[in-house]
N, C-alpha and C positions, 0 to 999 in steps of 0.2 A: 340434356333434358331441360325442358322449360317448366318452370313452376308458375302457375296461373291462379290467382286468387279471385274467385267470383262468389257472389251470393248464392244461396240455395235456389232462389227464384231464377237467377241467371243460368245456373247449372241445368235446371229443368228446361228452360227455353233452349239452351244449347242442345240438349238431348233430343228435344222435339224437332228442331231444325235438322239435326243429323239424320234422324229416322226418316223424315220427309225426303231429304236428299238421297238417302240410300234407296228408298222406294222408287224414286224417279230414275236413279241410275240403273236399277234392275230392269226397268222397262226399256230404257235406252240401250242397254247392253244387248237385250234380247232382240231388239229391232235394228241393230247395226250390222251391216254387211261387211264393212271395211275392217279387216282383221287388226290392222295397226291401231285404228281408233278404238276398237273394242278392247284391245289390250290396255290402252291408256285409261279407258273407263274402268276396267277391272282393277287396275293399280290404284285409281282414285277411290274406288269402292273399298278396297282393302284398307287404305289409310283412314278413311272415314269410319270404318268398323272398329279399327283400333282406337281412334279418338273417342268414339261412343263408349266402348268398353271401359276405357279409363275414366270417362266422365261419370258413368253409372256406378262405378265402384268407389269413386272418390268419397271420402268421409264428409259428412255435413259439418259445417263449422258454425 
């Protein structure tokens, strides 16, 4: 596990960037015909969702 210390503002920016990327990935997944590439995108989406969940529940310092 990695511990990362960032300010509250930086945490909010990170969450915003992750949400934007997740939205973009959803569109790309839906429009990708190549199953292998789609599976890679889904794995990336899952990882980003986990990071976002951790960032959103992180206590403010």
